[in-house]
FILUMVO-648661 format. One record per residue (C-alpha): residue number from 1; x, y, z; chain. Coordinates in steps of 0.05 Angstrom, whole numbers, plus 32768, in hexadecimal, padded with zeros to 4 digits. Layout:
<recs>
+-----+------+-------+------+---+
!   k ! east ! north !   up ! c !
+-----+------+-------+------+---+
! NUM !    X !     Y !    Z ! A !
...
+-----+------+-------+------+---+
</recs>
This chain:
<recs>
+-----+------+-------+------+---+
!   k ! east ! north !   up ! c !
+-----+------+-------+------+---+
!   1 ! 8000 !  8000 ! 8000 ! A !
!   2 ! 8038 !  8030 ! 8011 ! A !
!   3 ! 8058 !  802F ! 7FCC ! A !
!   4 ! 8015 !  8034 ! 7FA8 ! A !
!   5 ! 8003 !  8071 ! 7FD3 ! A !
!   6 ! 8046 !  8093 ! 7FC8 ! A !
!   7 ! 803F !  8088 ! 7F7D ! A !
!   8 ! 7FFA !  80A9 ! 7F7F ! A !
!   9 ! 8017 !  80E5 ! 7FA4 ! A !
!  10 ! 804E !  80EB ! 7F6F ! A !
!  11 ! 801B !  80E9 ! 7F37 ! A !
!  12 ! 7FEE !  811A ! 7F5C ! A !
!  13 ! 8027 !  814B ! 7F66 ! A !
!  14 ! 8036 !  8146 ! 7F1B ! A !
!  15 ! 7FED !  8157 ! 7F0A ! A !
!  16 ! 7FDF !  8111 ! 7EEE ! A !
!  17 ! 7FA5 !  80FE ! 7F1C ! A !
!  18 ! 7F5F !  8111 ! 7F06 ! A !
!  19 ! 7F23 !  8121 ! 7F33 ! A !
!  20 ! 7F02 !  80DD ! 7F28 ! A !
!  21 ! 7F40 !  80B7 ! 7F3C ! A !
!  22 ! 7F4D !  80E0 ! 7F7A ! A !
!  23 ! 7F04 !  80DA ! 7F8F ! A !
!  24 ! 7F07 !  808E ! 7F89 ! A !
!  25 ! 7F48 !  808E ! 7FB1 ! A !
!  26 ! 7F2B !  80BB ! 7FE7 ! A !
!  27 ! 7EEB !  8091 ! 7FEE ! A !
!  28 ! 7F14 !  8051 ! 7FF6 ! A !
!  29 ! 7F41 !  8075 ! 8027 ! A !
!  30 ! 7F06 !  808F ! 804F ! A !
!  31 ! 7EE9 !  8049 ! 8057 ! A !
!  32 ! 7F2C !  802E ! 806B ! A !
!  33 ! 7F3D !  8064 ! 809E ! A !
!  34 ! 7EF8 !  8061 ! 80BF ! A !
!  35 ! 7F00 !  8016 ! 80CA ! A !
!  36 ! 7F46 !  8023 ! 80E4 ! A !
!  37 ! 7F32 !  8057 ! 8119 ! A !
!  38 ! 7EF6 !  8030 ! 8132 ! A !
!  39 ! 7F1F !  7FF1 ! 813A ! A !
!  40 ! 7F5C !  8013 ! 815A ! A !
!  41 ! 7F4A !  8056 ! 817B ! A !
!  42 ! 7F24 !  8059 ! 81BD ! A !
!  43 ! 7F0D !  809F ! 81AE ! A !
!  44 ! 7EF1 !  8091 ! 8168 ! A !
!  45 ! 7ED3 !  804E ! 817D ! A !
!  46 ! 7EA8 !  8076 ! 81AD ! A !
!  47 ! 7E9F !  80B4 ! 8181 ! A !
!  48 ! 7E88 !  808E ! 8144 ! A !
!  49 ! 7E5C !  805B ! 8168 ! A !
!  50 ! 7E18 !  805B ! 8147 ! A !
!  51 ! 7E31 !  8076 ! 8104 ! A !
!  52 ! 7E25 !  8048 ! 80C9 ! A !
!  53 ! 7E6C !  804C ! 80AE ! A !
!  54 ! 7E5B !  8022 ! 8071 ! A !
!  55 ! 7E2D !  805A ! 8058 ! A !
!  56 ! 7E61 !  8092 ! 805F ! A !
!  57 ! 7E78 !  80B1 ! 801E ! A !
!  58 ! 7E9D !  80EF ! 8007 ! A !
!  59 ! 7E5A !  8110 ! 7FFA ! A !
!  60 ! 7E3B !  8105 ! 803F ! A !
!  61 ! 7E76 !  8110 ! 806E ! A !
!  62 ! 7E47 !  8139 ! 809A ! A !
!  63 ! 7E2D !  80F9 ! 80BA ! A !
!  64 ! 7E71 !  80F5 ! 80DD ! A !
!  65 ! 7E7C !  8122 ! 811A ! A !
!  66 ! 7EB5 !  8154 ! 811B ! A !
!  67 ! 7EF5 !  814A ! 8142 ! A !
!  68 ! 7F0C !  818A ! 8166 ! A !
!  69 ! 7F4C !  81A1 ! 8187 ! A !
!  70 ! 7F2A !  8198 ! 81CA ! A !
!  71 ! 7F1D !  8150 ! 81B8 ! A !
!  72 ! 7F67 !  8146 ! 81AC ! A !
!  73 ! 7F7B !  8163 ! 81EF ! A !
!  74 ! 7F43 !  813E ! 8214 ! A !
!  75 ! 7F4D !  80FA ! 81F4 ! A !
!  76 ! 7F99 !  80FB ! 81F3 ! A !
!  77 ! 7FB2 !  80B4 ! 81E9 ! A !
!  78 ! 7F6C !  8098 ! 81DF ! A !
!  79 ! 7F6D !  80BB ! 819B ! A !
!  80 ! 7FA8 !  8091 ! 8185 ! A !
!  81 ! 7F9D !  8052 ! 815C ! A !
!  82 ! 7FC0 !  801D ! 8186 ! A !
!  83 ! 7FFA !  801F ! 81B7 ! A !
!  84 ! 8021 !  8060 ! 81B3 ! A !
!  85 ! 8062 !  8037 ! 81B8 ! A !
!  86 ! 8052 !  8017 ! 8174 ! A !
!  87 ! 805F !  805A ! 8153 ! A !
!  88 ! 809F !  8069 ! 812D ! A !
!  89 ! 80A5 !  80B0 ! 8149 ! A !
!  90 ! 8085 !  80D8 ! 8180 ! A !
!  91 ! 8074 !  8121 ! 8176 ! A !
!  92 ! 8044 !  814E ! 819C ! A !
!  93 ! 8025 !  8192 ! 8198 ! A !
!  94 ! 804B !  81C9 ! 81BB ! A !
!  95 ! 8019 !  81D9 ! 81F2 ! A !
!  96 ! 801F !  8224 ! 81E5 ! A !
!  97 ! 7FD5 !  8229 ! 81D3 ! A !
!  98 ! 7FBA !  81F5 ! 8203 ! A !
!  99 ! 7FC8 !  81AF ! 821D ! A !
! 100 ! 7FFE !  818B ! 81F5 ! A !
! 101 ! 7FE3 !  814D ! 81D1 ! A !
! 102 ! 8008 !  8111 ! 81B4 ! A !
! 103 ! 8015 !  810D ! 8168 ! A !
! 104 ! 8036 !  80CA ! 815B ! A !
! 105 ! 8049 !  80B4 ! 8115 ! A !
! 106 ! 804F !  806E ! 80F9 ! A !
! 107 ! 807C !  805C ! 80BE ! A !
! 108 ! 803F !  8063 ! 8091 ! A !
! 109 ! 802E !  80A7 ! 80AE ! A !
! 110 ! 8074 !  80C1 ! 80A9 ! A !
! 111 ! 8083 !  80A9 ! 8062 ! A !
! 112 ! 8041 !  80BF ! 8043 ! A !
! 113 ! 8041 !  8101 ! 8067 ! A !
! 114 ! 8088 !  810E ! 804D ! A !
! 115 ! 807A !  80FA ! 8005 ! A !
! 116 ! 8057 !  813A ! 7FF1 ! A !
! 117 ! 8088 !  8166 ! 8018 ! A !
! 118 ! 80C4 !  8145 ! 7FF5 ! A !
! 119 ! 80A5 !  814D ! 7FB0 ! A !
! 120 ! 8093 !  8196 ! 7FBC ! A !
! 121 ! 80D8 !  81A6 ! 7FD8 ! A !
! 122 ! 80FC !  8184 ! 7F9F ! A !
! 123 ! 80D1 !  81A5 ! 7F6A ! A !
! 124 ! 80D9 !  81EB ! 7F88 ! A !
! 125 ! 8125 !  81E6 ! 7F91 ! A !
! 126 ! 812F !  81CB ! 7F4B ! A !
! 127 ! 8107 !  8205 ! 7F2F ! A !
! 128 ! 8123 !  823C ! 7F5D ! A !
! 129 ! 816C !  8226 ! 7F60 ! A !
! 130 ! 817B !  8208 ! 7F1B ! A !
! 131 ! 81BF !  81E7 ! 7F19 ! A !
! 132 ! 81CF !  81FB ! 7F61 ! A !
! 133 ! 81DB !  81CB ! 7F9B ! A !
! 134 ! 81A8 !  81DB ! 7FD3 ! A !
! 135 ! 81C2 !  81E6 ! 8019 ! A !
! 136 ! 8185 !  81E6 ! 8046 ! A !
! 137 ! 8182 !  8208 ! 808A ! A !
! 138 ! 8149 !  81F3 ! 80B8 ! A !
! 139 ! 813D !  822C ! 80E8 ! A !
! 140 ! 8104 !  8208 ! 810C ! A !
! 141 ! 80F8 !  81E7 ! 8150 ! A !
! 142 ! 810A !  819E ! 815A ! A !
! 143 ! 8101 !  8170 ! 8196 ! A !
! 144 ! 80B9 !  8155 ! 8195 ! A !
! 145 ! 80A8 !  817F ! 8157 ! A !
! 146 ! 80A5 !  8159 ! 8115 ! A !
! 147 ! 80BF !  818E ! 80E6 ! A !
! 148 ! 810B !  8183 ! 80E9 ! A !
! 149 ! 8106 !  8137 ! 80E5 ! A !
! 150 ! 80D5 !  813D ! 80AC ! A !
! 151 ! 8105 !  816A ! 8086 ! A !
! 152 ! 813F !  813B ! 8095 ! A !
! 153 ! 811A !  8103 ! 8072 ! A !
! 154 ! 8109 !  8130 ! 8037 ! A !
! 155 ! 8151 !  8149 ! 8031 ! A !
! 156 ! 816B !  8101 ! 8033 ! A !
! 157 ! 813B !  80EC ! 7FFB ! A !
! 158 ! 814F !  8128 ! 7FD1 ! A !
! 159 ! 819A !  8125 ! 7FE0 ! A !
! 160 ! 819A !  816B ! 7FFF ! A !
! 161 ! 81CD !  8183 ! 8032 ! A !
! 162 ! 81A3 !  819B ! 806E ! A !
! 163 ! 81B1 !  81B4 ! 80B4 ! A !
! 164 ! 8186 !  81C9 ! 80F0 ! A !
! 165 ! 8194 !  820A ! 8114 ! A !
! 166 ! 8159 !  8223 ! 813F ! A !
! 167 ! 816E !  8268 ! 815A ! A !
! 168 ! 8146 !  825F ! 819B ! A !
! 169 ! 816B !  8220 ! 81AD ! A !
! 170 ! 819C !  822B ! 81E7 ! A !
! 171 ! 81D1 !  8207 ! 81BF ! A !
! 172 ! 81CB !  8235 ! 8183 ! A !
! 173 ! 81B2 !  827D ! 818B ! A !
! 174 ! 81AE !  82B2 ! 8155 ! A !
! 175 ! 81F8 !  82C0 ! 814F ! A !
! 176 ! 8208 !  8277 ! 813F ! A !
! 177 ! 81CF !  8275 ! 810C ! A !
! 178 ! 81ED !  82AF ! 80E6 ! A !
! 179 ! 8231 !  828D ! 80E9 ! A !
! 180 ! 8216 !  824B ! 80CE ! A !
! 181 ! 81EF !  826D ! 8096 ! A !
! 182 ! 8231 !  828D ! 8080 ! A !
! 183 ! 8260 !  8253 ! 808D ! A !
! 184 ! 8235 !  821F ! 8069 ! A !
! 185 ! 821D !  824F ! 8033 ! A !
! 186 ! 81D4 !  823C ! 803E ! A !
! 187 ! 81AA !  824F ! 8002 ! A !
! 188 ! 8168 !  8233 ! 801B ! A !
! 189 ! 8146 !  8242 ! 805D ! A !
! 190 ! 8107 !  8222 ! 807A ! A !
! 191 ! 80EB !  824D ! 80B1 ! A !
! 192 ! 80AF !  8274 ! 80CB ! A !
! 193 ! 80A6 !  82B7 ! 80A9 ! A !
! 194 ! 80AA !  82DA ! 80EC ! A !
! 195 ! 80EE !  82BC ! 80FC ! A !
! 196 ! 8108 !  82CE ! 80B7 ! A !
! 197 ! 80F5 !  8316 ! 80C2 ! A !
! 198 ! 8112 !  8315 ! 8109 ! A !
! 199 ! 8154 !  82FC ! 80EC ! A !
! 200 ! 8154 !  8334 ! 80B9 ! A !
! 201 ! 8142 !  8366 ! 80F0 ! A !
! 202 ! 817C !  8353 ! 811C ! A !
! 203 ! 81AF !  8346 ! 80E5 ! A !
! 204 ! 81CD !  838C ! 80EB ! A !
! 205 ! 81DE !  837F ! 8134 ! A !
! 206 ! 8209 !  8344 ! 811D ! A !
! 207 ! 8228 !  836A ! 80E3 ! A !
! 208 ! 8200 !  8343 ! 80AF ! A !
! 209 ! 81DD !  835A ! 8070 ! A !
! 210 ! 81AD !  8322 ! 805C ! A !
! 211 ! 81B2 !  8333 ! 8012 ! A !
! 212 ! 81FD !  833F ! 800F ! A !
! 213 ! 821C !  8313 ! 8044 ! A !
! 214 ! 81EF !  82D5 ! 8041 ! A !
! 215 ! 81DF !  82A6 ! 8007 ! A !
! 216 ! 8195 !  8298 ! 8010 ! A !
! 217 ! 8170 !  8292 ! 7FCE ! A !
! 218 ! 8132 !  826C ! 7FE5 ! A !
! 219 ! 810A !  827B ! 8024 ! A !
! 220 ! 80D4 !  8246 ! 8031 ! A !
! 221 ! 80A2 !  825B ! 8066 ! A !
! 222 ! 8079 !  822F ! 8095 ! A !
! 223 ! 805F !  8230 ! 80DC ! A !
! 224 ! 8033 !  826E ! 80DC ! A !
! 225 ! 800B !  829E ! 80B2 ! A !
! 226 ! 8031 !  82B6 ! 8074 ! A !
! 227 ! 8008 !  82E3 ! 8047 ! A !
! 228 ! 801E !  82F6 ! 8000 ! A !
! 229 ! 8032 !  8339 ! 801C ! A !
! 230 ! 8060 !  8317 ! 804E ! A !
! 231 ! 807E !  82EC ! 8017 ! A !
! 232 ! 808D !  832C ! 7FF0 ! A !
! 233 ! 80AC !  834C ! 802E ! A !
! 234 ! 80D9 !  8310 ! 8039 ! A !
! 235 ! 80EF !  8311 ! 7FF0 ! A !
! 236 ! 80FE !  835C ! 7FF5 ! A !
! 237 ! 8124 !  8354 ! 8036 ! A !
! 238 ! 814D !  8316 ! 8027 ! A !
! 239 ! 8156 !  831D ! 7FDC ! A !
! 240 ! 813B !  82D5 ! 7FD5 ! A !
! 241 ! 80FF !  82B3 ! 7FB6 ! A !
! 242 ! 80CC !  82A0 ! 7FEA ! A !
! 243 ! 8088 !  827E ! 7FF2 ! A !
! 244 ! 8058 !  8265 ! 8026 ! A !
! 245 ! 8071 !  821F ! 801B ! A !
! 246 ! 8055 !  81EB ! 804A ! A !
! 247 ! 8017 !  81E8 ! 8076 ! A !
! 248 ! 800C !  81B2 ! 80A9 ! A !
! 249 ! 8003 !  81A5 ! 80F3 ! A !
! 250 ! 801E !  8174 ! 8125 ! A !
! 251 ! 7FD9 !  8155 ! 812C ! A !
! 252 ! 7FC3 !  8150 ! 80E4 ! A !
! 253 ! 8004 !  814A ! 80BD ! A !
! 254 ! 8016 !  816E ! 807D ! A !
! 255 ! 7FD9 !  8185 ! 8057 ! A !
! 256 ! 7FF2 !  81B9 ! 8025 ! A !
! 257 ! 8031 !  81C3 ! 7FFE ! A !
! 258 ! 8045 !  81F9 ! 7FCC ! A !
! 259 ! 8057 !  81F6 ! 7F83 ! A !
! 260 ! 8092 !  821D ! 7F66 ! A !
! 261 ! 805F !  8253 ! 7F55 ! A !
! 262 ! 804E !  8259 ! 7F9F ! A !
! 263 ! 8008 !  823C ! 7F9A ! A !
! 264 ! 7FF0 !  820F ! 7FD3 ! A !
! 265 ! 7FD8 !  81CB ! 7FBC ! A !
! 266 ! 7FAE !  819F ! 7FE9 ! A !
! 267 ! 7FCC !  8159 ! 7FF4 ! A !
! 268 ! 7F8B !  8136 ! 7FE2 ! A !
! 269 ! 7FA8 !  80EF ! 7FE0 ! A !
! 270 ! 7FB3 !  80F5 ! 802B ! A !
! 271 ! 7F78 !  8120 ! 8042 ! A !
! 272 ! 7F30 !  8130 ! 8034 ! A !
! 273 ! 7F26 !  817C ! 8039 ! A !
! 274 ! 7EE8 !  81A2 ! 804D ! A !
! 275 ! 7EDC !  81EC ! 8055 ! A !
! 276 ! 7EAB !  81FC ! 808C ! A !
! 277 ! 7E7E !  8239 ! 808D ! A !
! 278 ! 7E93 !  8266 ! 80C6 ! A !
! 279 ! 7E4C !  8273 ! 80DD ! A !
! 280 ! 7E29 !  8230 ! 80D3 ! A !
! 281 ! 7E64 !  8201 ! 80D9 ! A !
! 282 ! 7E49 !  81DB ! 809C ! A !
! 283 ! 7E75 !  81C9 ! 8061 ! A !
! 284 ! 7E76 !  81F8 ! 8026 ! A !
! 285 ! 7E6B !  81DA ! 7FE1 ! A !
! 286 ! 7EA2 !  81F0 ! 7FB2 ! A !
! 287 ! 7ECF !  822C ! 7FBB ! A !
! 288 ! 7ECB !  825B ! 7FF6 ! A !
! 289 ! 7EE8 !  8276 ! 8037 ! A !
! 290 ! 7EE0 !  8252 ! 8079 ! A !
! 291 ! 7F00 !  8224 ! 80AB ! A !
! 292 ! 7F2B !  81EA ! 8092 ! A !
! 293 ! 7F13 !  81A5 ! 80A6 ! A !
! 294 ! 7F3E !  8167 ! 8098 ! A !
! 295 ! 7F33 !  811C ! 8097 ! A !
! 296 ! 7F74 !  80F5 ! 8097 ! A !
! 297 ! 7F74 !  80BB ! 8067 ! A !
! 298 ! 7FB5 !  809A ! 807F ! A !
! 299 ! 7FA2 !  8060 ! 80AD ! A !
! 300 ! 7FDC !  806D ! 80DD ! A !
! 301 ! 7FE5 !  807D ! 8126 ! A !
! 302 ! 7FB6 !  80B8 ! 812D ! A !
! 303 ! 7F89 !  80C6 ! 80F1 ! A !
! 304 ! 7F56 !  80FE ! 80FE ! A !
! 305 ! 7F0F !  80FD ! 80E5 ! A !
! 306 ! 7EF1 !  813F ! 80D0 ! A !
! 307 ! 7F23 !  8166 ! 80F9 ! A !
! 308 ! 7F13 !  81B0 ! 8101 ! A !
! 309 ! 7F58 !  81CF ! 80FA ! A !
! 310 ! 7F43 !  8216 ! 810F ! A !
! 311 ! 7F66 !  8232 ! 80D1 ! A !
! 312 ! 7F43 !  8265 ! 80A5 ! A !
! 313 ! 7F4D !  8255 ! 805B ! A !
! 314 ! 7F36 !  826D ! 8016 ! A !
! 315 ! 7F2D !  8232 ! 7FE7 ! A !
! 316 ! 7F30 !  823A ! 7F9C ! A !
! 317 ! 7F3B !  820E ! 7F5F ! A !
! 318 ! 7F71 !  821E ! 7F2C ! A !
! 319 ! 7F66 !  821C ! 7EE1 ! A !
! 320 ! 7F80 !  81D5 ! 7EE1 ! A !
! 321 ! 7F4A !  81C2 ! 7F13 ! A !
! 322 ! 7F78 !  81B3 ! 7F4E ! A !
! 323 ! 7F61 !  81D3 ! 7F8E ! A !
! 324 ! 7F8F !  8207 ! 7FAE ! A !
! 325 ! 7F85 !  8234 ! 7FE9 ! A !
! 326 ! 7F9F !  826E ! 8011 ! A !
! 327 ! 7FA8 !  826A ! 805C ! A !
! 328 ! 7F8A !  82A8 ! 807B ! A !
! 329 ! 7F9D !  829B ! 80C4 ! A !
! 330 ! 7F75 !  827B ! 80FC ! A !
! 331 ! 7F2A !  8283 ! 8104 ! A !
! 332 ! 7F35 !  829A ! 814C ! A !
! 333 ! 7F66 !  82CF ! 8135 ! A !
! 334 ! 7F31 !  82F5 ! 810E ! A !
! 335 ! 7F23 !  833C ! 8127 ! A !
! 336 ! 7EE7 !  8368 ! 811C ! A !
! 337 ! 7EFE !  83A8 ! 80F9 ! A !
! 338 ! 7ED2 !  83DB ! 80D6 ! A !
! 339 ! 7E94 !  83B2 ! 80E4 ! A !
! 340 ! 7EAE !  8371 ! 80C5 ! A !
! 341 ! 7ED6 !  8335 ! 80DC ! A !
! 342 ! 7F1B !  8339 ! 80BD ! A !
! 343 ! 7F4D !  8301 ! 80B5 ! A !
! 344 ! 7F96 !  8304 ! 80CC ! A !
! 345 ! 7FAB !  8302 ! 8083 ! A !
! 346 ! 7F80 !  833E ! 8072 ! A !
! 347 ! 7F9F !  8366 ! 80AB ! A !
! 348 ! 7FE6 !  8352 ! 8099 ! A !
! 349 ! 7FDA !  8364 ! 8050 ! A !
! 350 ! 7FBF !  83A8 ! 8062 ! A !
! 351 ! 7FFC !  83B8 ! 808C ! A !
! 352 ! 8033 !  8399 ! 8062 ! A !
! 353 ! 8017 !  83AA ! 801E ! A !
! 354 ! 804F !  83A1 ! 7FEA ! A !
! 355 ! 807E !  83D7 ! 8002 ! A !
! 356 ! 80B2 !  83B0 ! 8029 ! A !
! 357 ! 80C1 !  83E9 ! 805A ! A !
! 358 ! 80BA !  83C5 ! 809D ! A !
! 359 ! 80D0 !  8386 ! 80C3 ! A !
! 360 ! 8092 !  8379 ! 80EC ! A !
! 361 ! 8053 !  8395 ! 810B ! A !
! 362 ! 8020 !  8395 ! 8144 ! A !
! 363 ! 7FD9 !  83B0 ! 8146 ! A !
! 364 ! 7FB3 !  83CE ! 8180 ! A !
! 365 ! 7F68 !  83D4 ! 8175 ! A !
! 366 ! 7F3B !  8401 ! 819E ! A !
! 367 ! 7EF9 !  8427 ! 8198 ! A !
! 368 ! 7EF1 !  8472 ! 8196 ! A !
! 369 ! 7EAE !  8495 ! 818F ! A !
! 370 ! 7E8E !  8456 ! 8175 ! A !
! 371 ! 7EC3 !  8449 ! 8140 ! A !
! 372 ! 7EFC !  8417 ! 813D ! A !
! 373 ! 7F41 !  8436 ! 8145 ! A !
! 374 ! 7F81 !  8411 ! 8132 ! A !
! 375 ! 7FC7 !  8420 ! 814B ! A !
! 376 ! 7FFA !  83FD ! 8120 ! A !
! 377 ! 8040 !  83F5 ! 813C ! A !
! 378 ! 8074 !  83E4 ! 8109 ! A !
! 379 ! 80BF !  83D5 ! 810A ! A !
! 380 ! 80E0 !  83FF ! 80D4 ! A !
! 381 ! 811A !  83EA ! 80A8 ! A !
! 382 ! 8157 !  8416 ! 80B1 ! A !
! 383 ! 8152 !  8434 ! 806B ! A !
! 384 ! 8107 !  8443 ! 8070 ! A !
! 385 ! 80EB !  8489 ! 8079 ! A !
! 386 ! 80BE !  8489 ! 80B6 ! A !
! 387 ! 808E !  84BD ! 8099 ! A !
! 388 ! 8086 !  8491 ! 805C ! A !
! 389 ! 8078 !  8454 ! 8087 ! A !
! 390 ! 8042 !  8479 ! 80AE ! A !
! 391 ! 8022 !  8491 ! 806E ! A !
! 392 ! 8023 !  844F ! 8049 ! A !
! 393 ! 8010 !  8421 ! 8083 ! A !
! 394 ! 7FDA !  8451 ! 809C ! A !
! 395 ! 7FBB !  8457 ! 8057 ! A !
! 396 ! 7FBC !  840B ! 804E ! A !
! 397 ! 7F97 !  83FE ! 808F ! A !
! 398 ! 7F65 !  8437 ! 8086 ! A !
! 399 ! 7F54 !  8423 ! 803E ! A !
! 400 ! 7F4D !  83D9 ! 804F ! A !
! 401 ! 7F22 !  83DE ! 808E ! A !
! 402 ! 7F03 !  8424 ! 808F ! A !
! 403 ! 7F1F !  8432 ! 80D5 ! A !
! 404 ! 7F47 !  8469 ! 80F6 ! A !
! 405 ! 7F91 !  8457 ! 80F5 ! A !
! 406 ! 7FD0 !  8471 ! 8117 ! A !
! 407 ! 8016 !  8456 ! 8109 ! A !
! 408 ! 8050 !  8453 ! 813A ! A !
! 409 ! 8097 !  843A ! 8130 ! A !
! 410 ! 80AC !  8402 ! 8160 ! A !
! 411 ! 80F4 !  83F7 ! 8177 ! A !
! 412 ! 8118 !  83BD ! 8155 ! A !
! 413 ! 8124 !  837A ! 8177 ! A !
! 414 ! 80E0 !  8379 ! 8199 ! A !
! 415 ! 80D8 !  8330 ! 8185 ! A !
! 416 ! 8092 !  831E ! 819D ! A !
! 417 ! 8076 !  832C ! 8157 ! A !
! 418 ! 80AC !  8301 ! 8137 ! A !
! 419 ! 80AD !  82C6 ! 8166 ! A !
! 420 ! 8069 !  82C9 ! 8187 ! A !
! 421 ! 8048 !  82BF ! 8144 ! A !
! 422 ! 805C !  8275 ! 8148 ! A !
! 423 ! 802C !  826F ! 8182 ! A !
! 424 ! 7FF5 !  829E ! 816B ! A !
! 425 ! 7FF4 !  82D5 ! 8137 ! A !
! 426 ! 7FBF !  82F9 ! 815F ! A !
! 427 ! 7FE1 !  82F5 ! 81A3 ! A !
! 428 ! 8023 !  830E ! 8185 ! A !
! 429 ! 8007 !  8345 ! 8159 ! A !
! 430 ! 7FC3 !  835B ! 8171 ! A !
! 431 ! 7FAF !  837E ! 81B1 ! A !
! 432 ! 7F64 !  838A ! 81B0 ! A !
! 433 ! 7F51 !  83BB ! 81E6 ! A !
! 434 ! 7F08 !  83AE ! 81D8 ! A !
! 435 ! 7F0E !  8368 ! 81F6 ! A !
! 436 ! 7F0A !  8358 ! 8240 ! A !
! 437 ! 7F4F !  8347 ! 825C ! A !
! 438 ! 7F59 !  8300 ! 8275 ! A !
! 439 ! 7F8C !  82C9 ! 827C ! A !
! 440 ! 7FA3 !  82B6 ! 8235 ! A !
! 441 ! 7FD1 !  827A ! 822F ! A !
! 442 ! 7FE4 !  828F ! 81E8 ! A !
! 443 ! 7FF8 !  82D5 ! 81FD ! A !
! 444 ! 8022 !  82B9 ! 8236 ! A !
! 445 ! 8043 !  8286 ! 8207 ! A !
! 446 ! 8052 !  82BD ! 81D4 ! A !
! 447 ! 8072 !  82E9 ! 8208 ! A !
! 448 ! 809C !  82AE ! 8223 ! A !
! 449 ! 80B4 !  829D ! 81DE ! A !
! 450 ! 80C8 !  82E4 ! 81D0 ! A !
! 451 ! 80EF !  82E6 ! 8211 ! A !
! 452 ! 8112 !  82A5 ! 81FE ! A !
! 453 ! 8125 !  82C5 ! 81BB ! A !
! 454 ! 8143 !  8302 ! 81DE ! A !
! 455 ! 816E !  82D4 ! 8209 ! A !
! 456 ! 818B !  82B4 ! 81CA ! A !
! 457 ! 81A2 !  82F6 ! 81AA ! A !
+-----+------+-------+------+---+
</recs>
């Protein structure tokens, strides 16, 4: 089964799998994974009791109940299919947004999850670095996080020289990261967009010019929101090609990978995708904006049935018929501005535009005389004119949201916007004075991560 599945993923990535074939594959996979979870998972045996699984099809998935993040943290090891010690690898969620839950991977999980990532990485680097040997720097967390091990497997399969250097690690720090990028002549980095901009922001303190003194030609982003405006800012700042490359989670695996053109493609051999209406919670039919819901087709250690990811997406189909989408942030990160709920991506786009004048930003939202008022704090690049920044950013926010807007310049190396975004875009970048204050685990986690970053400078 493994080789047949990997072959299908290869053909799918090459655009050789039609709608009818993928639908037949997904229906067979749905039947197989439902039997698997009922036979092997305590949680799903109870959750799906009473459901006629033989009657479930791709067109009537609504007969299956959703799985939520709360279910994962409540069920813990009862969600797992079998004994946790039968897994190949153990990973878990970070616990920065709530209780940490186990995310084990079997051989089948690991190999099939990696297949699409490896194909995407190889295709992009062949297109972006023709004739050049890739040297890949992973500037991401390790330990019980899957990302570095996943990339090690991809690099091995592609014959790529790769090293790990997470700046927040006590063994590394930012100074050593800059040294390794220079010494090893890394021309590819995989990283969160916030960390990439933090590195650019502090480069001057280490006597580094990212464009002149480093060799980075490809910046592949993952781990947090990365709007097209942020991609443009990274390209302007680093002098490298960039894209929002890989979307996934510890719990659900890798769901989306990018093409060399920077389009996200859904990995439909491994997942069934639904888009849920934000008001009704019911699936949309066809294109549209809503919450991403995934059903894992791999019958491994912890498949998830109709898992509500909490991610806000905009789903479209390309001219070739393959579905693509844009990640707009988390549903819970949406903020009401100018009488409408706005996504994180909308706010980031309004601030960053396409001007490339700043490193990062924060928003403070309040109400004055019955109207929303936004204070935007930005970190200016050294060469940027502050008056121009105030004019451009202020106009972008006012035009996008029809609100009053004031712009201030933040001091550099205030790293909560850069590092806290790995925990929560909203906690790191939004302070809504209209909300009642309370204990917020995400805000505390963001502040703690920013403090850890300062200690590594």
